[in-house]
C-alpha positions in Angstrom: 47.4 -54.2 -62.7 47.1 -55.2 -59.1 50.7 -54.2 -58.4 50.1 -50.7 -59.8 47.1 -50.2 -57.5 49.0 -51.5 -54.5 51.9 -49.1 -55.2 49.5 -46.2 -55.6 47.8 -47.0 -52.3 51.1 -47.3 -50.6 52.3 -44.0 -52.0 49.0 -42.4 -50.8 49.4 -43.9 -47.4 52.9 -42.4 -47.2 51.6 -39.0 -47.8 48.8 -39.3 -45.3 51.0 -40.8 -42.5 54.1 -38.6 -42.9 55.8 -37.9 -39.5 57.8 -35.0 -38.0 61.6 -35.4 -38.0 62.6 -38.2 -35.6 59.1 -38.1 -34.2 60.2 -34.9 -32.4 62.5 -37.1 -30.3 59.6 -37.7 -27.9 60.3 -34.1 -26.7 57.6 -32.3 -28.6 54.5 -32.8 -30.6 54.1 -32.9 -34.3 52.2 -29.9 -35.7 51.1 -28.4 -39.0 53.4 -28.8 -41.9 55.1 -31.7 -40.2 56.9 -29.2 -37.8 57.8 -30.1 -34.3 56.5 -28.0 -31.5 59.1 -28.7 -28.8 58.3 -29.1 -25.2 59.8 -26.5 -22.8 63.6 -26.4 -22.6 64.0 -28.5 -25.8 64.9 -27.2 -29.3 66.1 -28.0 -32.8 63.9 -29.1 -35.7 63.5 -32.6 -34.1 63.5 -31.3 -30.5 66.6 -33.4 -29.8 68.7 -30.5 -28.3 68.4 -28.9 -24.9 68.3 -25.3 -23.9 70.4 -24.3 -21.0 69.5 -22.3 -17.9 69.4 -18.5 -18.2 70.9 -16.1 -15.8 71.6 -12.4 -15.6 74.3 -11.7 -18.1 77.7 -10.7 -16.8 78.4 -9.0 -20.1 75.7 -8.1 -22.6 76.0 -8.9 -26.3 73.9 -8.1 -29.3 72.3 -11.2 -30.9 72.6 -10.2 -34.6 70.2 -10.5 -37.5 67.9 -13.0 -36.0 65.1 -12.6 -38.5 67.4 -12.5 -41.6 65.9 -9.2 -42.7 69.3 -7.8 -43.7 70.4 -4.3 -43.2 70.7 -2.6 -39.8 69.8 -4.5 -36.7 66.4 -3.6 -35.2 66.4 -1.5 -32.0 65.7 -2.5 -28.5 62.0 -1.8 -28.8 61.5 -4.2 -31.7 60.8 -7.8 -30.8 61.6 -10.5 -33.3 61.6 -14.4 -33.5 58.5 -14.7 -31.3 57.6 -18.4 -30.5 61.3 -19.4 -30.9 62.2 -22.4 -28.7 64.9 -20.4 -26.9 62.9 -17.1 -26.8 59.2 -18.1 -26.8 58.2 -14.5 -26.2 60.7 -13.1 -28.7 63.9 -11.1 -28.2 65.8 -8.2 -29.7 68.6 -8.0 -32.2 70.6 -5.2 -30.5 71.4 -5.2 -26.8 68.5 -6.5 -24.7 65.9 -4.1 -23.3 64.1 -4.2 -20.0 60.7 -2.9 -19.2 59.2 -1.4 -16.1 56.0 -2.5 -14.4 53.7 -0.8 -16.9 55.6 -2.0 -19.9 57.6 1.1 -20.8 61.0 0.2 -22.3 63.8 1.4 -20.1 66.9 3.0 -21.6 70.5 2.4 -20.5 69.7 -1.0 -19.1 72.0 -4.0 -19.0 72.6 -7.5 -17.6 69.5 -9.0 -19.1 68.8 -12.7 -18.9 71.0 -14.7 -21.3 71.7 -18.4 -21.7 74.5 -19.5 -19.4 74.7 -15.8 -18.3 76.9 -15.1 -21.3 79.8 -16.8 -19.5 79.5 -20.3 -20.7 78.7 -22.6 -23.7 75.5 -24.7 -23.7 76.0 -28.4 -24.2 72.9 -29.1 -26.3 73.0 -32.8 -25.6 72.6 -32.4 -21.9 71.3 -28.9 -21.3 74.2 -28.2 -19.0 76.3 -25.0 -19.2 80.0 -25.4 -19.6 81.2 -22.2 -17.8 84.4 -20.3 -18.8 87.1 -20.4 -16.1 86.2 -18.1 -13.2 82.5 -18.7 -13.3 80.2 -21.4 -11.9 76.6 -22.3 -11.2 73.9 -24.0 -13.2 73.7 -21.0 -15.5 77.3 -19.7 -14.9 75.6 -17.0 -12.8 78.3 -16.7 -10.2 81.9 -15.6 -10.3 84.0 -18.3 -8.7 85.9 -17.7 -5.5 89.6 -18.3 -6.0 91.1 -21.6 -4.8 94.5 -22.9 -4.0 96.0 -26.3 -3.3 94.5 -26.0 0.2 91.0 -25.7 -1.2 88.4 -22.9 -1.7 89.7 -19.7 -0.2 92.8 -21.7 0.8 90.8 -23.2 3.6 91.2 -19.9 5.5 88.1 -18.1 4.4 84.5 -18.3 3.3 83.1 -17.6 -0.1 80.5 -14.8 0.1 78.3 -12.9 -2.3 78.8 -9.1 -2.5 75.4 -8.7 -0.7 76.6 -10.9 2.1 79.8 -9.0 2.3 77.9 -5.8 2.6 75.6 -7.1 5.3 78.6 -8.2 7.3 79.9 -4.6 7.1 77.6 -2.7 9.5 74.5 -4.2 7.8 75.0 -2.3 4.6 72.6 -3.1 1.8 73.7 -4.0 -1.7 70.9 -4.6 -4.3 72.5 -4.1 -7.7 72.2 -6.7 -10.4 75.2 -8.7 -9.2 74.2 -8.9 -5.6 74.1 -12.7 -5.8 76.7 -13.0 -8.7 79.9 -11.3 -7.6 81.7 -13.5 -5.1 84.8 -13.1 -3.1 86.7 -14.7 -0.2 86.0 -13.4 3.2 89.3 -14.3 4.9 89.7 -15.5 8.5 91.3 -13.0 10.8 95.0 -13.0 10.2 94.8 -14.0 6.5 94.4 -11.9 3.4 94.7 -12.0 -0.3 92.2 -12.9 -3.1 92.4 -16.6 -2.1 93.2 -16.0 1.7 96.6 -17.7 1.2 98.7 -14.9 2.7 99.4 -14.3 6.4 99.3 -11.0 8.3 101.9 -10.2 10.9 101.8 -8.8 14.4 101.1 -5.0 14.8 103.1 -2.7 17.0 104.0 1.0 17.5 106.9 2.4 15.5 109.6 3.1 18.2 110.9 6.1 16.2 107.5 7.8 16.5 108.1 8.5 20.2 109.8 11.7 21.0 109.7 14.4 23.7 106.5 15.9 22.2 104.4 13.1 20.6 102.2 10.7 22.4 100.6 7.6 20.9 96.9 7.0 20.9 95.4 3.6 21.5 92.0 2.1 22.1 90.0 2.7 25.2 86.3 2.1 25.8 83.8 2.8 28.5 81.0 0.3 29.1 77.9 0.7 31.2 75.5 -2.0 32.5 72.2 -0.6 33.9 68.6 -1.1 34.7 65.7 1.4 34.5 64.4 0.5 38.0 66.3 2.5 40.6 65.6 -0.2 43.2 66.7 -3.1 41.2 69.5 -5.4 42.3 71.8 -7.3 40.0 72.8 -11.0 40.0 74.9 -13.1 37.7 77.7 -12.5 35.2 78.6 -11.3 31.8 81.5 -11.4 29.4 83.5 -8.8 27.4 83.9 -9.5 23.6 87.3 -8.1 22.7 88.3 -7.6 19.0 92.0 -7.8 18.1 93.6 -5.7 15.3 92.6 -8.4 12.7 88.9 -8.2 13.7 88.9 -11.6 15.4 86.5 -11.7 18.4 87.6 -13.1 21.7 85.2 -13.8 24.6 86.4 -13.5 28.1 85.5 -15.9 30.9 82.4 -14.9 32.9 82.8 -11.7 35.0 80.7 -11.3 38.1 78.5 -8.2 38.1 80.1 -7.1 41.3 83.7 -7.4 40.0 86.3 -4.8 40.6 89.0 -3.7 38.1 91.1 -6.7 39.1 88.4 -9.1 38.0 87.8 -7.4 34.7 91.5 -7.0 33.9 92.2 -10.7 34.8 89.4 -11.8 32.5 90.9 -9.8 29.6 94.5 -10.7 30.1 93.6 -14.4 30.4 92.4 -14.6 26.8 94.5 -17.1 24.8 97.3 -16.5 22.3 98.5 -13.5 24.3 95.8 -11.4 22.6 95.9 -8.9 25.5 99.4 -9.1 26.9 99.6 -9.7 30.7 100.1 -6.6 32.8 99.0 -4.1 30.1 95.3 -3.4 30.6 94.4 -0.2 32.4 91.1 0.0 34.1 89.0 2.6 36.0 85.7 1.7 37.7 83.2 4.5 38.5 82.0 3.9 42.1 78.8 5.8 41.6 75.6 3.7 41.6 73.2 6.2 40.0 73.5 9.1 37.7 71.5 12.3 37.2 70.3 13.5 33.9 70.8 17.3 33.4 70.4 18.9 30.1 72.0 22.1 31.3 75.1 20.2 32.4 75.2 17.9 29.5 75.4 14.7 31.5 73.9 11.6 30.0 72.0 9.6 32.6 68.4 9.8 33.8 68.1 10.0 37.6 66.0 6.8 37.6 68.6 4.7 35.9 70.4 2.3 38.2 74.0 1.6 37.0 75.4 -1.7 38.1 78.8 -1.3 36.5 80.7 1.4 34.6 84.3 0.7 33.6 86.8 2.5 31.4 89.3 0.1 29.8 92.5 1.0 28.1 94.7 -1.2 25.9 98.1 0.4 25.5 99.8 -2.8 24.2 97.3 -3.4 21.4 98.4 -1.1 18.6 96.1 0.2 15.9 92.5 1.1 15.6 90.5 -1.7 17.2 86.8 -2.5 16.7 84.7 -1.5 19.7 84.3 -4.1 22.5 80.9 -5.6 23.2 79.1 -6.8 26.3 77.5 -10.3 26.3 74.9 -11.1 29.0 73.7 -14.3 27.3 76.5 -16.7 28.0 74.2 -19.7 27.8 72.8 -19.1 24.3 69.3 -17.7 24.5 69.2 -17.8 28.3 70.5 -14.7 30.1 73.2 -15.1 32.7 72.7 -11.6 34.2 69.5 -10.8 36.0 67.7 -8.0 37.9 65.3 -8.3 40.8 62.5 -6.6 38.8 59.2 -8.3 39.4 57.9 -7.9 35.8 60.0 -7.8 32.7 63.7 -7.0 33.0 64.9 -3.5 31.9 68.6 -4.6 31.9 70.7 -2.9 29.3 74.2 -2.0 28.3 76.1 0.2 26.0 79.7 1.0 25.0 81.4 4.1 23.6 84.8 5.6 22.9 85.5 8.4 25.4 87.6 10.6 23.1 90.8 8.6 22.7 90.3 6.0 20.0 93.2 4.1 18.7 94.8 4.9 15.4 97.3 3.7 12.8 98.0 7.0 11.1 98.5 10.4 12.8 96.7 12.9 10.6 97.4 15.8 13.0 101.2 15.4 13.1 102.8 18.7 12.3 104.6 19.8 15.4 104.4 23.6 16.1 108.0 24.0 17.2 108.6 26.7 19.8 105.0 27.0 20.9 103.4 26.0 24.1 99.9 27.0 25.1 97.5 26.8 28.1 93.8 26.3 28.3 91.5 28.8 30.0 87.8 28.7 30.7 87.5 32.5 30.4 84.0 32.6 29.1 80.6 31.2 30.0 80.2 30.0 26.5 83.6 28.9 25.3 87.2 28.1 26.4 90.3 29.7 24.9 93.8 28.8 23.9 96.1 31.1 25.8 99.5 32.1 24.3 102.2 33.7 26.4 103.6 36.5 24.1 103.4 38.1 20.6 106.2 36.1 19.2 104.7 32.8 20.2 101.3 33.9 18.8 102.9 34.6 15.4 104.5 31.2 15.4 101.1 29.6 16.3 99.4 31.4 13.5 102.0 30.3 11.1 101.5 26.7 12.2 97.7 26.9 11.8 98.0 27.9 8.2 95.2 27.2 5.8 91.8 26.1 7.2 89.6 25.7 4.2 91.9 24.2 1.5 92.0 27.5 -0.3 95.3 29.3 -0.1 94.2 32.3 -2.1 94.2 35.6 -0.2 90.7 36.6 0.7 88.9 38.2 3.7 91.1 36.1 6.1 94.0 38.2 7.4 97.5 37.0 7.3 100.3 38.2 9.6 103.6 36.5 9.1 102.6 33.8 6.6 99.5 33.1 4.8 97.1 31.7 7.4 93.3 31.7 8.0 91.4 32.8 11.1 89.1 29.9 10.5 85.3 30.1 10.6 82.5 28.0 12.0 82.3 26.5 8.5 86.0 25.7 8.4 87.6 25.7 11.8 91.1 24.6 12.5 91.8 21.1 13.9 94.6 20.7 16.3 96.0 18.2 18.7 97.2 19.2 22.2 99.7 17.1 24.2 100.5 17.8 27.8 104.1 18.9 27.8 104.8 17.0 31.1 103.3 13.7 29.9 105.4 10.7 28.7 104.9 9.3 25.2 102.9 6.3 26.4 100.2 7.4 28.8 98.0 5.1 30.9 94.9 7.3 30.2 93.0 7.0 33.4 91.6 9.8 35.6 91.6 9.4 39.3 89.0 7.0 40.8 88.5 4.9 43.8 89.1 1.6 42.1 91.8 1.8 39.5 94.9 0.0 38.2 96.1 3.2 36.5 99.1 5.1 37.7 99.0 8.5 36.0 96.3 11.2 35.9 97.0 12.4 32.4 95.6 11.8 28.9 97.4 11.4 25.6 97.2 13.9 22.7 93.6 15.1 22.3 91.8 16.9 19.5 90.4 20.4 19.7 88.8 22.7 17.1 89.2 26.5 17.1 88.8 29.8 15.3 90.6 33.1 15.8 88.4 36.2 16.2 91.1 38.8 16.0 92.0 38.6 19.7 91.2 35.1 21.1 91.7 31.6 19.9 88.3 30.3 20.7 87.8 26.6 21.4 84.7 24.6 20.6 85.6 22.0 23.3 85.5 22.6 27.1 88.6 20.5 28.0 90.0 23.5 30.1 87.9 22.3 33.1 90.2 19.3 33.4 93.4 21.3 33.7 94.9 24.2 35.7 95.9 27.3 33.8 99.5 26.5 34.4 99.4 23.2 32.4 101.3 23.7 29.2 100.5 21.9 26.0 102.5 21.3 22.8 100.5 22.0 19.7 100.2 19.8 16.6 98.4 21.0 13.5 97.4 19.4 10.2 97.2 20.3 6.5 93.9 18.4 6.4 90.7 20.5 6.5 87.4 20.5 8.4 84.3 21.4 6.4 80.8 21.8 7.9 78.6 19.5 5.8 75.7 21.9 5.8 74.6 25.0 7.6 71.1 23.7 7.6 71.7 20.1 8.9 72.1 19.1 12.5 72.9 15.8 14.1 71.5 14.1 17.2 71.7 10.7 18.9 68.3 10.6 20.6 65.0 10.4 18.8 62.1 12.5 20.0 59.3 10.8 21.8 61.5 8.4 23.7 61.0 8.2 27.4 63.7 9.1 29.8 64.4 5.4 30.3 64.6 4.7 26.6 67.0 7.6 25.9 69.8 6.3 28.0 71.7 3.9 25.6 71.1 6.2 22.6 73.2 9.0 24.0 76.2 6.8 23.3 74.9 5.0 20.2 77.0 4.7 17.1 74.1 5.9 15.0 73.6 9.7 14.6 70.4 11.0 13.1 70.4 14.0 10.9 67.8 16.5 10.0 67.3 19.8 8.1 66.3 22.6 10.4 65.0 25.1 7.8 63.7 23.3 4.7 61.4 20.4 3.9 62.7 20.0 0.4 64.5 16.8 -0.7 65.4 14.5 2.1 65.3 16.0 5.6 68.9 16.4 6.5 70.3 13.9 4.0 74.0 14.4 3.8 75.0 11.5 1.5 76.6 12.3 -1.9 74.0 10.3 -3.8 70.9 12.3 -2.9 72.4 15.6 -1.7 75.7 16.3 -3.4 77.7 19.4 -2.6 75.9 22.5 -3.8 72.4 21.0 -3.4 70.0 22.3 -0.8 72.7 24.3 1.0 75.2 21.4 1.3 78.8 22.6 1.4 80.1 19.1 1.1 78.6 15.5 1.3 79.5 12.2 2.9 80.4 8.8 1.5 81.2 5.6 3.2 84.5 5.6 5.1 84.7 9.4 5.2 86.0 10.9 8.5 83.6 13.1 10.5 83.5 15.0 13.8 80.4 16.2 15.7 80.2 19.4 17.8 78.0 22.4 18.4 79.3 25.4 16.5 77.6 28.0 18.7 80.2 30.0 20.6 78.0 33.0 21.5 75.0 31.5 23.4 76.3 28.5 25.2 76.0 25.8 22.6 79.6 24.7 22.9 79.2 23.7 26.5 77.3 20.6 25.2 80.3 19.4 23.3 82.4 16.6 24.6 85.7 17.6 26.3 87.7 15.3 24.0 86.6 14.9 20.4 86.6 11.7 18.5 87.3 11.4 14.7 84.7 8.9 13.6 84.5 7.0 10.3 81.3 6.7 8.4 80.3 3.0 7.9 76.7 3.3 6.6 74.4 5.9 5.3 70.6 5.3 5.8 68.1 7.3 3.8 64.7 8.2 5.1 62.1 10.8 4.5 62.0 11.5 8.2 65.2 10.6 10.0 68.2 9.8 7.8 71.1 8.4 9.8 74.8 7.9 9.8 76.3 4.7 11.3 79.8 5.2 12.8 82.6 2.9 13.6 82.2 3.5 17.4 79.7 4.9 19.9 79.7 8.7 20.3 81.0 10.4 23.4 79.6 13.5 25.0 76.0 14.8 24.9 74.0 15.2 21.8 70.4 16.5 22.2 67.3 15.0 20.8 65.6 16.3 17.6 61.9 16.9 17.2 60.5 16.2 13.7 56.9 17.5 13.5 55.8 15.8 10.3 57.0 14.9 6.9 55.9 18.2 5.4 57.2 20.6 8.0 60.5 21.9 9.3 62.3 20.6 12.3 63.0 22.2 15.7 66.1 21.3 17.6 66.6 22.0 21.3 70.3 21.6 21.1 72.4 20.1 18.3 75.7 19.2 16.8 76.9 20.1 13.4 78.6 17.5 11.1 82.1 18.3 10.0 83.9 16.3 7.3 87.6 15.9 7.8 89.7 15.5 4.7 92.9 14.2 6.0 96.5 14.6 4.7 98.7 11.6 4.0 99.7 11.6 7.7 102.3 9.6 9.5 101.6 5.9 9.9 103.1 4.8 13.2 101.1 1.7 14.1 101.0 -1.3 11.8 102.5 -4.6 10.7 106.0 -5.2 12.2 105.7 -1.6 13.6 107.0 -0.2 10.3 110.5 -1.5 11.2 110.4 -4.8 9.5 109.0 -6.8 6.6 106.1 -9.2 7.0 106.8 -12.7 5.7 103.3 -13.4 4.4 104.0 -17.1 4.0 104.7 -17.6 7.8 103.1 -14.5 9.3 106.3 -13.6 11.1 108.2 -10.3 11.1 111.6 -10.0 9.6 112.9 -7.0 11.5 115.4 -4.5 10.2 118.8 -4.3 11.7 118.6 -2.6 15.1 115.0 -3.7 15.9 113.7 -6.8 17.7 110.7 -8.4 19.3 108.0 -10.3 17.4 106.5 -7.1 16.2 109.8 -5.2 15.7 108.7 -2.6 18.2 111.9 -2.5 20.3 115.1 -0.8 19.3 118.2 -2.8 20.2 121.7 -1.9 19.0 122.7 -5.6 19.2 119.8 -6.8 17.0 120.8 -7.9 13.5 
């Protein structure tokens, strides 16, 4: 009898003292119905398994019938399995949904948080993601940078996120979902490839490009060091940062502020590794101490600006399109090494710009107009003209000019011998003029008191024109540099120029800036744009995202890396006199949106004079004193004449050396030699 009672009590005690499975593994608490309520990041019926870190999914996947309801999966707005260990606030069965700040479900969303970012398998025993090959991170949230036997990025690069990559490229901003997830190797200069394991070879000019008419274009820059105090004196030194064709920066030895061309050239040619070959740099020093600002003359300096140094540097032995040089006046870190005598704060400044003859790898204006020579004439107060000697030559020139707008259909444009366009202010012709008496390689320096240059000529330069039925009118005033007897060869292009918008103008100086503050902006690599007639949309936005072609009067739009030119289109009232004599073709590197002053960042500082714009308010139109239009250049395939191994050899990417074709020699294959094998 006693044993029966004991057994009954023991059975009762077992019911009263029942426990959750495995005592919730000490990672949870036992709740109603003997069910474990797991602590955060633990799961399973006994809380013995771990959840893994979540990250933004590289690839989204539906989760399936989580609530075992059968039938079709519930939509993105239906939340199921609330209070689940993995999804305590519930989740969806179809593709995940996202909500805005007020709780509205957003359609067409992706890359929602998933365990191991959907690129790994969770180890439930440790809570560590085992990532699939090519992904890494605590939640497999990053794509791995490639590696080789020499290590990450082959030891010749740095692994960067796409956001970091963008920031390194003219401070571009990248904020999409994968800004911290997409990774790639940023290779050291001279290396390339996904893992930076391949070597680049030396660059040179193709020797077969030279002929009696063509002339090569190579980099040249003008730099100015100044102070706003006209009475200031200068003491100390600075250095020039030179960028080679691979983008590597090279810093010269200190240059005294009073140096002549000899000192500047020596500093550049003393850089190691023969980066700037000895005896190749051309230099011109402007001997003037001060400059006068005159809006009517289009000059760029205020009369109260004291210029300590102004040099034009030319690099004929460095083939290709080089990054713009920079001036460093802080050679001791944060301490300046160049001073002025100003008693209060220093107004020392500097700026650099391309003066119309930037280097290039590909000649986009390379169609030689055979049998045609022209001269330049300043026959009008408002524009210059292209002068042709006779009717036969005129017909040949018209035939060479051909199509201006990319539309070969017959229209209002007259044709004479072949189908050709007169050109309009919206679609002018782009040509290149080459002095017929110039050699193929030109030193590119004008006369000056302190110079290492030997010739007073320039290489092929760009010009834009239209035909009005009697005259070939130029938008550029280069005729002032030449006599009317100087004959030029003409090169044309099958590429087209298109004014971006008839309502948008560009300027380099913001309104409200003092005369002092305006000085460096005249040659900035940032051009501001604005709409002169309408306050709708963005003022003057020219990017394809917010103002595509056909919107708000836009005839075309700009994307990163597009080619552009800037010049005033007014040939009837003097606007063209503000244009630079020699046009640059710039490349767009950044588009900045703004409700007031959208801007375009270019690959180099602008040359010439661009007036300031005045924006009254965010709701009114804009007034411009003088302006430039933006023209998009759509280039043809062109002729590449500067590049690896000069186009006359094959680059051995393992060693970084050129294997020249038969008949060519030198380390960059740029020299013809009948004995070379």
